N, C-alpha and C positions, 0 to 999 in steps of 0.2 A: 797901809793901801793906799795901789797908786791906780788910778788906771790911766797910764800910759799909749796903750797898744791894744788897736783893736784888734778881732778877724769878722771880718766881714763876708758871710759865706754867698753866695746869690745861683743861681741858679735861669737869671730870669726874668725869663714868665715868673717866680717868687717878690722882688727880691729886685727894688731897682735905683736907680744914683740917687729920688728926692728920697728914698727911707736916708741914705747912710748921709745926704747932706741935711733932717732935719735930724741929725747924734749931735750936730759939729755942737753944740750947747755940751760936750765934755769936752772940748778945749778949755770950756774955766775951771776944768776940776779936773784938768793936766794934759789930756791926750796930745798929743803928734806926731800919733803913727795911725798907718791906717793899711793892714794886710788885708790881697782881692785874693779867695777862692772858688772856681765852680772844678765842681768835680762831672765830669761825662758816664755814665753807666756807663759801663759793661755793651750796656740791653740797648743802650743807641748800635753801640759799630763792633756787636758781634753777630754770631751765626746767620746769614738771611741761604737756605734750603740748600745748606753744606757746601757753601760757597766759602763758610770757614772767617777768621776775621780780618776786618776789614780796616784796610790802613789806611785810607784813603779820602773812610771817612770820618777815620779816626783822627786824620788832619786838620779837615774844610773845618772841622770841629769845634776841634782850639787853638783855628784862623779864625772861627766867630768869635769866640772867646779873649784869645787875645789883641783885636779889633774893641772888640767891648773897654777892657779891663784901664787902654790904654785913649780915649779919650774918657771915659774919669777920672782916669791917673793926672791929664788934663787938670780938671775941673782943682782937685785934689793941689795941687803943686801952686794954684796961685793963691788960692788959700796960705798957702809955707806950709804944707805936709808934708810928711814921706810915707811916700806910698813902694806896696812889696804885693805883685801879681807869682801866686801858685796857680797851674789848670792842673791838673786830673786826670787817669781813667780809674773809676775802680766803684768801693760800695764809699758813702759820702761819709758814714761816721766816722771811721777808719782814717776819713788821710780829714778832716775835719779834726781827729786828739793826733794826726801824725804832722800836721803844720803847725796845732797849736800851742804846741814841743819844744819841734821848730827855732820857733819864731816866739819866744817866752812872751806871744800876750794874757792878760791882763778881764778883756772882756768876748766873749764870741757871740755873734746875733745874730743868726739863723729864720730862714720861717719854720711854721709847726712842718712839720715831717708825718704822714703818715706811707705803713706798708699796705701789701690790699690787704682786705678782712678775712680773706685763711693766716697769710701773714701776722695776721696782729692780734687774732682772737689767740695763737699758742708764741710769737716776739716779741707782742709791742708793738706800738710807735714806732721812730725817728726820733722821736723826742723825747721821749721816753730811756729810746736802748744813750742816748748823748751825756741827758740827764743824770742816766747810773752812772756813768763812762768814767767821766772825768772832773778834773774838779776850780775849775776856771767856773766863774758863777756866765750867763748861754741868760744872751737875752733875748725871745723867742715877740721875734719883729712881728702882731698880724698887726693889717690895713685897719684901720677902724670900723667894724659893719660891712666889711666886707667891698666896699669903697672903694675903692682904687682911691682916695685921698688918705693926703697923711697931715700927721699933723703936726703943726714948726716944731711945740720942739716936747717932746710924750714925758723928757724927763720935771717938764715944768710943776707937774704935781702930783706927787704916787704917794697913790698907798701901801705902804709896811703894814704887811698882818704879819702877828709878831703872834707866835705860843708861849715865848717862857722855857725855849728850851733850848741847847744848843744852839741848833739853827738862829733862832734870836740871833743871841750876841750877834755872829760874826751877818748878819741880816743889817746889823745896824752899823756895824765899822763899816761898813760897804757904801748904806749911806749917811755915813758920816765926810763918807772921802767924793764924788758929791758935791762937797758945801762950793756953792756960787752954780752951777750950770742949775741947781733944783728950786723952785720956788715956794712954792707947800707943801711940808710929810704932815696927810695924813695921816694915824699909828690907830692900827684895829687889833683886838684884838675877842675873838666871837668864843665863848662860852658853850659847852656842849652841853642843849640843851636833855639831853638823856644826862647826866651825870647831876646833875640839878635836880635834876628830878627824883636819882636816891634820894637828898640828904634835905633835911628840914627846914621850913621858913630861915628861919634864924643860922642854918648855917647858907643856904643859896644866899642872903642878907651877910656879909660874913665875908661868904665868896668877894662879893659882887665889887665892897667894900675892898680887897686888898687887890685885883685883876685891877679895878679906877686909880689908885693908889701904884699900882705900878708900870700903868700906859700914863701916869701923869711925870713917875718920876724920869723913862725916860723920853718923856716927851720932851721934859724940861734942859737934860740932855742938847739935847737938837737946837736948843732954843739961843742956850750956852753959846750956841756952834754960828746963830746968826740962822739957819734953819724954822721960814714961819712950819710952825708943827703943831696940832691941832689931834688933841684922846679922842678915842669913842667904841666906844663896847656893846656889841653886839653877845645875842645864843641863838642856837639856830647850827646848823649843819655849813659848818667852814667853809666849803669852795659858794655854799648857795646866799650867805651873811653878805664876804669880800663881795663879790660878782656887786651884790644889792647896796652896800657903801663908794665901794667904785662909779657906782650913777648918781646917788643919791651927792657925793662932792668932786663931781663935778673931777674923775682923776684919772691922768692919759696915760698913767703905766702901774702894773701891780706888783708890786720883789713882795717880795717872798720867801725862807727858807723851803730844804729838799735835805730829808736826812737819801745816804746811798743806799739803796736797799740788791735785794737779789732782783731777779725779772717776778720769778713763782710770786715774792713775802709783796712787792709795789702791783699783781693784777690783781690777789685774793685781799692782801689787807686795807686797800688803797690809801691814794696820796692826794690830798689836796692840789699838791705843788703842781705833778704833774695833769692829774686835771681842770686844771684852772692854763695850765697849758697847749692842753688837747681845746679847750674849746672859747675860750673869754676871747673874747671882741676885742681889749683893746691887748698894749704889748702886756710880758711877761716878763717877770726880772730874777731869772732865781739860783738863787744860792747855794752849790750845795757845802753838804759836807761831812765825813768822812763818819761814819757809826763806832764807835769802839765801841 
């Protein structure tokens, strides 16, 4: 698995050049190509009191985006990076998927995206829609505590959340591909409080030992690849415990797997990965896995 080309999706109000520059540690993992994408919503250039589609407004917004990308590209050219830019009109998720396929990117970087409350109730967030529809890893980049400040390297201290599913295997492979960009990995598995309550104390202790053993095995794999890795076992609700662990271990980015679900399965059965993407103040890297 390689990470040589990333897609950086910016609406300019959400992600800026400093966010992109903070990802330059990925160059140590082989990244040498950045694809910019800016999508202009039709709402910004369409119907105004019956005047119809405003071509003049479309041209103006495209020119503004083009000027911004040229400025960003010059900065990256100076660092020896290759850059391509796409500016499109339409809906954000289909455009991301289209450019991802055209450019064959290895990672999608975007900001947290939501719809209006009514649309979200029935359609889910745009972030969730993207995660359902793409097979590429997605980095949901959030500025820490919404303060507008960005860490120098979000990949410095990863929290790797594993549930022992096929998703976990894919997530581990992806983290291994980040060697050179990452300084430390805290490996976390969360035992379900409800599941533990259903079994005897002896069985619970056995389950705990088995989980610790598996954590140690993953830790050994990472250490053998020259990562600084530490195993941690928690008990409780997955999302809450991952957030707690991230705080305790000074995490700079959360990395989790996610099974691709239908919209209704996601809404009614829940998804820790999707919830973290919507709520975490930290950047969240989600590696999707097809449901067999």
